[in-house]
N, C-alpha and C positions, 0 to 999 in steps of 0.2 A: 504494500500500500504506500502510495506516494504522500509524503508529508506536505500539506498545502502551505506550510510556513516557509517562506524564503528567508534564509539567514545569511548575513554578511558581516563584515567587520568583526570577526572572531566572536560571533554570537551577541554582540552588543546592539547591533541594528537588525531589526526584524521587519518583515512585511507579511501581514496576515490578512487575507480577504475578509472583509466585514469588520475589521478592527481599525479604527482611525481612518476609515475610508480606503483601507488597503495601502495607505502611505507608509513610508519608512518611519519607524518609531524606535524608541529606546527599549531594548530588551523585552521584558514582559510587562512593561508599563503601557499607559495610553498617552504617552508624551511624544508627539510627532517631532521628527527632526526639523521640519519646517518651522514649528513654533519656536524652537530654541534659536534657529538661525534668524528668524524675524526679530526676536527680542534683542539678539546681539546687534543686528543692524540698526536697531533703535537706540543703541548705546547702553544696554543693560550689561553689566559686568558678569564674569563667570561666578564671582563670589555671590552676587545677588541671585543668579540663576540657581545655584546650589542651595541658597537659603530658601528660595521660593519653591524649589522642588527637592525636598529632603531625601526623596527616594533615589536621587541621582548622585553620582560621584564624579570625580574629575575624569576618570577613564571614559565615562559615558559621554561627557562633553567632548573629549578628544575624538571619540568615535563619531559623534555627530558632525564635528567640523571636518573630519576626514571624508565622511560620506558626502557632505555638501561640496567639498572641493572636487570630488570625483563625479558629482551629479548636479552641477550648478543649474543647468537648464530645467531639470525636473523640479527642483526645489523652488526655483524662481516662478515657474508656472503655478505651482500649488499656492505659493504666497499671493500671487496676483489674483488667483481665483478666490481665495479666502478674503482678500481685501475687497473684492467685488461684492461678496456676500454681506460683509459688514457695511459697505457703502449703501446697500439696498435699504438698510434700517436707518442710516444716519442722513442720507441725502438722496432721495428717490430720483430727482431730476438728473443729478450727476450720474447715478447708476444707469439710467436709461441712455444717457449720452455715451458712457463708457461701453455699455453693452452693444450699442449700434456700431461703435468704432471697431470693437472686436469682431463682430459679425462681418462687417465690410472687409476687414483684413483677413477674414477666414481663420482667426485665431480661436478655433473651437475649444481648445483645451482651457482657455481663459474665461469661458462663458459661465456665468452663474446660472446653470441650467435649471436648478430647482425653482428659483424665484422667477426665472423667465417663463418656464412652463406654467407656473401658477398665474402669472400676469396675463398670458395669452388665453388661458382658460377663463380668467375673470372677464375678459373682453366679451365673451359670449354671454356670461351670466349678466353682465351689465346691460347688454342690449336686450336681453329677455326681461329684465326688471323694468327697463325704460318702456318697452312695448306694452307690458302689462299695466303699467301706471297710466300711459296715454290712453289705452283702451278703456280702462276703468273711468277715467275722467270724461271721455267721450260719451260713454253710456250714462253717466250721471247727468250730463247736460241734455241728452235725448230724453231722459225720464222727466227732467224738469220742464222741458218744453211740452211734453205730452200730457203731464198730469198736474202741474201746479198752475191751475187756471187763474187764480187770483193775482198771480205775479207775471203771467205770460205777456200781457200787452206792454207792460213797462220794461220787461227784461228781454223780450224776444230778440231784439237786435244784438244785444250783448251775448246772449246764449248762442245764437246762430253763428256769431263770429268766433266764439270759443270752439264750437263744434267744427268749424272749418279749419281752425288752427290745429286741433287735435288730429283731424283726418289728414291734413297735409303732413304732419310730423310722422304719423304712422305709415303713410304711403312712402315717404322718403326713407324711413327706416327699412321698409320691406324692399324698396328698390335697391338699397345698398346691400341688404342681406336677404335675398329671396327665400333662403332656407328657413327663415323665421315664420313663413306663412303657416305651416302645419302647427307651430307652437301657438300662433294667434288663434287658430281654430280650437286648439286643445284647451286654452284657458278662457275662451270666450264666455262660457257659462259662469265660471268662477268670478270673472270680472263683473258680469252682470249682477250677480248676487251681492258682491261688495258695493257696487254702485247703488243698488236698491237699498241696502242698509244705510248708506250715506244720505240719500235723499229723504228717507223716512225721518231721520233725525233732523235734517236741515229744514224740511218743510213742516214738520210736526203734524203731518197728515196721518190718517189711519193707515196702518200697514196694508190693509186690504185694497187700498186705492191703487197700489203698485203691483202689477202681476208678478207672480213668482217665476214665470217663464219669460225669457227674453222677449222684448217687444220688437226686436229687429233681428234679421239674419246678419251674418258677417258682411255680406255684400251690401245690404241696405245701410248698415252702420257706416260703411266706408264710401257710400255713394254721395257725392257732393250735392246732388239734386234731390236727395230724399230727406224729409223731416217727418216726424211722427205726429204732426199737428192734425187733429181730427181722426187719426187712425184708431183711437180707442173709443170713439163715440159711436 
């Protein structure tokens, strides 16, 4: 059976898959070589390192420096990648700029992949949240026009304008991401129920005034020429 642990520097430096990201570390500790090198480059003395890491000895530090001397590119890449991860938390805009530069230069080893993947995934979630919010607001105003008779004459122009704005925003979002159309259909009924709850509280009308089933189809809701005035009478 082959031992998965790769050992060098007279057993002082080890690489074990799943431990410290598989990066070179000191013996059986979880102290990566790159961490020690990074501290040294920041001006931390060997005395301070030994004080901060009591499980290490002088031979461990010498092994780390020797490994670094023989593998400078490897350690530099790891330090750069770790710097990118910390940059994500401290300065998001700068993290984006640095990530774009690394992608353009095809320096894939330097990419903070975990956070980049999360950000890309969040783009989809953000679009879905925006679509659901816009659809709910659209349905709220359709319900107001259809059933709040005492306020309709005074507010009709404003409500109709808001309806058109919401329709425009939804259609623009769908034009940019057509694959969201099935999601729009999927959440349509939920959005209608949320809109119904809102207008019941806003108008203080009896809940029975507002139908429990949607007063419009998806196509009607997005049709700029359709309004529900008189459709409930």
